[in-house]
C-alpha positions in Angstrom: 65.3 -2.2 59.4 62.5 -4.5 59.2 60.2 -1.6 60.7 61.1 1.0 57.9 60.2 -1.8 55.2 57.0 -2.7 57.3 56.3 1.1 56.8 57.0 1.3 53.4 54.9 -1.9 52.5 52.1 0.1 54.3 52.4 3.3 52.4 52.3 1.6 49.1 49.1 -0.3 49.8 47.7 2.9 51.0 48.6 4.9 47.7 48.0 1.9 45.5 43.9 1.9 47.5 43.9 5.7 47.5 45.0 6.0 43.9 43.6 3.1 41.9 40.7 4.5 39.7 39.0 1.0 38.6 35.0 0.7 38.8 33.7 -1.5 41.1 30.5 -3.4 40.5 28.6 -3.0 43.8 25.4 -5.4 42.3 23.6 -6.2 39.3 20.9 -8.3 37.4 19.2 -8.5 34.5 17.4 -5.4 34.6 20.2 -2.9 35.9 23.8 -2.6 37.5 25.4 -0.2 40.1 28.9 0.7 39.8 31.1 2.8 42.2 33.9 5.1 40.5 35.3 8.1 42.2 35.2 10.2 39.5 32.2 11.4 37.4 31.4 9.4 34.4 31.9 13.2 32.3 35.6 13.5 33.3 37.1 10.2 33.0 34.9 7.0 32.3 38.3 4.6 32.7 35.9 1.8 31.9 32.9 1.9 34.2 30.5 2.5 30.7 32.1 -0.6 28.9 31.2 -3.0 32.1 27.6 -1.6 32.4 27.1 -2.0 28.4 29.0 -5.5 28.2 26.6 -6.2 31.4 23.4 -5.3 29.6 24.5 -7.0 26.4 24.9 -10.3 28.3 21.0 -9.7 28.6 20.3 -9.0 25.4 19.4 -5.3 25.9 21.1 -1.8 25.5 22.2 0.7 28.4 20.8 3.6 29.9 22.5 5.7 32.1 20.5 7.5 35.3 22.1 9.6 37.6 25.1 9.2 40.6 25.2 9.9 43.6 27.8 10.2 46.1 28.5 6.7 47.9 27.8 8.2 51.4 24.2 9.9 50.3 23.4 6.7 48.1 23.7 4.7 51.3 21.7 6.3 53.7 18.9 6.5 51.2 18.9 2.9 50.0 15.1 1.6 49.9 14.3 -2.1 48.3 14.5 -2.4 44.4 13.4 -5.3 43.2 15.2 -7.7 46.0 13.7 -9.2 48.7 16.3 -7.8 51.0 15.6 -5.5 53.9 16.8 -2.2 53.9 19.4 -2.7 56.4 20.4 -5.8 54.8 20.6 -3.7 51.5 22.8 -1.3 53.3 25.2 -3.6 55.1 25.8 -5.2 51.3 27.1 -2.0 50.1 28.9 -1.0 52.7 30.6 -4.1 52.5 31.4 -3.3 48.5 32.3 0.3 49.1 34.8 -1.0 52.0 38.3 0.0 51.5 37.2 2.2 47.8 37.9 5.8 47.6 35.9 8.2 50.2 34.7 10.2 47.3 33.3 7.7 45.2 30.1 8.4 42.8 27.6 5.2 42.6 26.2 5.2 39.4 22.9 3.2 37.8 22.6 1.9 34.3 19.1 0.3 33.4 19.2 -2.5 30.8 16.4 -2.2 28.5 14.8 -3.8 25.3 13.0 -1.1 24.5 14.2 2.4 24.2 13.3 4.8 27.7 13.4 8.0 28.4 12.7 8.1 32.6 13.5 5.7 34.6 11.4 2.4 35.7 9.9 1.6 38.6 12.3 -0.6 39.9 15.3 1.8 39.6 16.9 3.5 42.9 16.1 6.9 41.0 12.8 7.1 40.6 11.2 9.4 37.4 14.8 10.3 36.2 15.6 11.5 32.6 18.0 8.6 31.5 20.6 9.0 29.0 21.3 6.3 26.3 25.0 4.7 26.0 24.5 2.8 23.0 20.7 2.3 22.0 20.4 2.3 18.1 24.2 1.4 18.0 23.6 -2.2 17.0 20.6 -4.8 17.1 19.6 -7.0 19.8 19.9 -10.8 19.2 16.5 -11.2 19.8 15.4 -9.2 17.0 18.2 -10.6 14.7 16.3 -13.9 15.6 12.7 -12.6 15.0 14.0 -10.6 12.0 14.9 -14.3 10.9 11.7 -16.0 12.1 9.8 -13.2 9.9 12.0 -13.6 6.8 12.0 -17.2 7.4 7.7 -17.2 7.6 7.8 -15.1 4.4 10.0 -17.2 2.2 7.6 -20.1 3.4 4.6 -18.3 2.6 5.6 -17.1 -0.6 6.9 -21.0 -1.6 3.6 -22.5 -0.6 1.4 -19.7 -2.3 3.7 -20.3 -5.3 3.1 -24.1 -5.3 -0.8 -23.4 -4.7 -0.5 -21.6 -8.1 0.9 -23.9 -10.0 -0.6 -26.9 -8.6 -4.1 -24.6 -9.3 -2.7 -23.9 -13.0 -2.1 -27.1 -13.6 -5.4 -28.3 -12.3 -7.5 -25.6 -14.5 -5.3 -26.7 -17.5 -6.3 -30.4 -16.8 -9.6 -29.6 -16.2 -10.3 -27.5 -19.5 -8.5 -30.0 -21.7 -10.5 -32.8 -20.2 -13.6 -30.7 -21.0 -12.7 -29.7 -24.6 -11.5 -33.3 -25.1 -15.3 -34.8 -23.7 -16.7 -31.8 -25.8 -15.1 -33.4 -28.9 -15.6 -37.2 -28.0 -18.9 -36.4 -27.4 -19.9 -34.4 -30.7 -17.8 -36.9 -32.6 -19.6 -39.9 -31.0 -23.3 -38.2 -31.5 -22.2 -37.9 -35.2 -21.5 -41.1 -35.7 -24.5 -42.2 -33.9 -27.1 -39.9 -35.6 -28.1 -41.5 -38.9 -28.1 -39.9 -42.0 -31.2 -38.3 -43.5 -31.0 -37.2 -46.9 -34.1 -34.8 -46.9 -33.1 -33.0 -43.5 -29.8 -30.9 -44.5 -30.1 -28.4 -41.7 -28.3 -30.3 -39.6 -25.4 -30.9 -42.1 -21.6 -29.6 -41.0 -20.7 -27.4 -43.7 -17.6 -25.0 -44.0 -19.3 -21.3 -43.9 -16.9 -18.9 -43.6 -13.4 -17.9 -43.6 -10.6 -15.5 -41.8 -7.5 -14.9 -40.9 -5.2 -15.6 -38.1 -1.4 -15.3 -36.9 1.0 -17.4 -34.4 2.6 -15.3 -31.5 3.9 -18.0 -29.6 6.3 -21.3 -30.0 3.6 -23.4 -28.6 1.0 -23.0 -31.1 -1.1 -19.5 -30.2 -3.2 -17.9 -32.8 -4.9 -14.5 -32.7 -7.6 -13.9 -34.9 -11.1 -11.8 -34.5 -13.9 -13.0 -32.3 -16.6 -12.9 -35.1 -14.4 -14.9 -37.4 -14.4 -17.9 -34.8 -18.1 -16.6 -33.6 -21.1 -19.1 -33.5 -18.5 -21.9 -35.5 -19.4 -25.6 -34.3 -15.7 -26.2 -35.2 -13.0 -24.0 -36.7 -10.2 -25.5 -38.7 -7.0 -24.3 -40.1 -4.7 -24.5 -43.0 -1.3 -24.6 -42.8 1.9 -25.8 -44.9 -0.8 -27.6 -47.3 -2.4 -29.8 -43.9 -5.8 -29.2 -42.6 -6.0 -29.8 -38.5 -8.5 -28.5 -35.9 -8.1 -25.8 -33.4 -9.5 -24.7 -30.0 -10.2 -21.5 -28.5 -8.7 -20.8 -25.7 -10.3 -16.8 -25.0 -12.5 -13.9 -26.7 -12.6 -10.4 -25.7 -15.9 -9.9 -27.5 -15.7 -5.8 -26.8 -12.5 -5.6 -28.8 -13.0 -8.6 -31.7 -10.4 -10.3 -30.2 -10.0 -14.6 -29.8 -6.8 -16.3 -28.6 -7.0 -20.1 -30.4 -4.7 -23.0 -29.9 -2.9 -25.2 -32.5 -1.3 -28.5 -31.6 1.8 -27.4 -33.6 5.0 -26.0 -33.1 5.1 -23.3 -36.2 8.4 -22.6 -37.9 7.7 -18.7 -37.4 5.9 -16.7 -35.2 5.1 -12.9 -35.2 6.9 -10.2 -32.1 4.2 -7.9 -31.1 5.2 -4.5 -30.7 5.4 -2.9 -27.4 4.5 0.9 -28.5 1.6 1.8 -30.8 2.2 2.4 -34.0 2.3 6.3 -35.1 0.7 8.4 -37.5 1.6 7.9 -41.1 4.1 4.6 -40.2 4.2 2.5 -43.2 2.4 -0.9 -42.4 1.6 -3.9 -44.2 -1.2 -6.4 -44.0 -1.5 -10.3 -44.5 -4.3 -12.6 -45.1 -6.8 -14.5 -47.3 -9.5 -12.1 -48.8 -12.7 -13.5 -49.7 -10.9 -17.0 -48.5 -10.5 -19.5 -51.3 -12.9 -17.8 -54.0 -10.3 -15.7 -55.3 -7.1 -18.1 -54.5 -5.5 -20.3 -51.6 -2.3 -17.8 -51.9 -1.9 -15.5 -49.2 -2.5 -11.8 -50.0 -0.9 -8.5 -49.1 -1.3 -5.2 -48.9 0.7 -1.6 -47.6 -0.5 1.4 -47.0 0.1 3.7 -43.7 -1.8 4.7 -40.5 -4.3 7.4 -41.6 -5.9 8.1 -38.2 -4.9 6.9 -34.4 -8.9 6.4 -33.6 -11.1 3.9 -35.3 -14.7 4.3 -36.0 -16.9 6.1 -33.9 -13.4 7.6 -32.2 -12.7 4.3 -30.9 -9.2 4.9 -29.4 -8.8 1.1 -28.9 -8.3 1.0 -33.0 -6.5 2.9 -35.9 -7.6 3.6 -39.6 -5.3 2.6 -42.5 -5.4 3.6 -46.0 -4.1 -0.2 -46.9 -6.6 -2.5 -48.5 -9.1 -4.9 -46.8 -11.7 -7.4 -47.8 -13.7 -10.0 -45.9 -11.6 -13.0 -45.0 -8.9 -10.3 -44.4 -10.3 -10.3 -40.7 -7.6 -11.6 -37.9 -5.1 -11.5 -39.9 -1.4 -9.4 -38.7 -0.7 -5.7 -39.5 2.7 -5.4 -39.0 5.8 -2.7 -39.8 8.6 -3.5 -41.9 10.4 -5.0 -38.7 7.7 -7.7 -38.8 6.0 -6.7 -35.4 2.7 -6.6 -35.0 1.2 -3.3 -34.8 -2.5 -4.4 -35.3 -4.5 -6.9 -35.8 -7.5 -6.5 -39.3 -10.7 -5.9 -38.0 -13.3 -4.3 -40.2 -13.9 -2.4 -43.9 -16.4 0.3 -43.7 -18.1 2.1 -46.8 -17.6 -0.1 -50.0 -21.2 -0.3 -50.9 -21.4 3.1 -50.8 -18.4 3.5 -52.9 -16.0 4.6 -50.3 -12.5 3.1 -50.4 -9.2 2.7 -47.9 -11.9 3.1 -44.8 -10.4 0.4 -42.7 -9.3 -0.3 -39.3 -7.4 -2.2 -37.1 -7.2 -3.4 -33.8 -4.1 -1.6 -31.8 -1.4 -3.7 -30.3 -1.7 -2.3 -26.9 -5.3 -3.5 -27.0 -3.7 -6.9 -28.0 -1.1 -6.8 -25.2 -3.8 -6.2 -22.5 -5.7 -9.4 -23.6 -3.0 -11.7 -24.1 -1.9 -10.6 -20.7 -4.9 -10.9 -18.8 -4.7 -14.7 -20.2 -1.3 -15.7 -19.1 -0.2 -15.5 -22.8 3.3 -13.6 -23.2 4.8 -12.3 -26.8 8.5 -12.6 -27.9 10.4 -9.3 -27.7 9.6 -7.0 -30.6 12.4 -7.0 -33.3 14.5 -3.9 -33.6 16.1 -3.9 -37.2 14.3 -3.7 -40.5 13.2 -7.0 -41.9 14.6 -7.4 -46.2 11.6 -7.8 -48.3 12.5 -11.8 -48.6 12.8 -12.4 -44.5 9.4 -10.4 -44.2 8.0 -12.4 -47.3 9.2 -16.0 -45.3 7.4 -14.6 -41.8 4.2 -13.5 -43.7 4.5 -17.2 -45.3 4.9 -19.2 -42.4 3.2 -17.4 -39.6 0.1 -16.4 -41.1 -2.5 -18.6 -41.2 -5.8 -19.6 -43.0 -9.0 -20.1 -40.4 -12.1 -21.7 -41.5 -15.6 -21.9 -39.8 -17.5 -25.2 -39.6 -21.3 -25.1 -38.5 -24.4 -26.4 -39.4 -26.5 -25.3 -42.6 -29.5 -24.2 -39.9 -26.8 -22.1 -38.2 -25.6 -20.7 -41.1 -28.9 -19.8 -42.6 -29.9 -17.9 -39.7 -26.7 -15.9 -39.8 -26.9 -14.8 -43.2 -30.2 -13.4 -42.9 -28.6 -11.2 -40.1 -27.7 -7.8 -41.8 -24.8 -7.1 -39.5 -22.9 -10.4 -39.4 -19.4 -9.3 -40.4 -18.3 -12.9 -41.6 -16.9 -13.7 -44.6 -19.3 -16.2 -46.0 -18.2 -18.3 -49.1 -20.6 -21.2 -49.2 -22.9 -22.3 -51.9 -26.1 -22.6 -49.1 -26.6 -18.7 -49.3 
């Protein structure tokens, strides 16, 4: 009975060894792994590929299958493959690993690599053979994730530093510009106080020589007008709600006859600027102070329409209108019924030749380009028509009377220039 029990146990052990299909790891390092298995990988994997993939993943690499050989042939053709063992020592190692394993076992080699490979590398058992990717591209390597995070962190840090530098430079530029402006003004005031009055030398006397119109476009007190309105002025004053104060020039565009001024005031009303240019025959309103204070100090308006989409000598930065324009209107707002600025009043031609309604305005797109280049942003345009009452209130509170002050000597020189477009009103003409 005992002999029979021993025979049964031996048979069961033999069956377990013969039938068992668990893959066996023969060798592994960070570059490859050799696994023995009694079935071909395309018939029944039984987990050898999972072992290989997990091994390569532990080294943060992808898995690539090379080829397989029978255990017997594999052992007989072994050569050193990146170890310091002799051939006999390697054979001995693999023989001991394959002992008591299936005689029909196949030995598979899986290469671990961070990069995609097409053929086996130099340290492979199977030389210069094509490989099959087991999981390339199925996941992202930890090293790559870390590299991506480092790149993102560096980009964010670079952006933060660049933005900080930009703001610091912007603040420094503003501070320097303001300091220069104040120094210039203080110097002018000091020189004016220091210089003795000479009763017989009126040429150095500062006078109010010409006028023009401007309009508010920001709650910070930015004003738009024509360049020719403030050109040559020693100082520029504005009248707003019965008060007179100085304004200073921030930027000019001589080519398109535009200027940005700044007043130390928070206006009660501000004009929005249209994002699209006015169309042909569109109704418009012009506001301003034509002929300065010679006629009256009250603001005046005129209505008309767009009669051409190009200005003088086919200047496409301007349009033509039949609304009335006179000297002193220069720099004033041209708006639609919604109160959006569609242009800046700039010039009138032909009156001396008896031709009326031949007037021009600078397009809102040209104004926007100039403002954007100087960091000035406008309010978004209104979408609804304003009542005449609301439009009248906007015109009254957002349109500015500008006065150009200069010396009598400079005034006389400008008067002598026939092409000058200023609205002169001084008694020194």
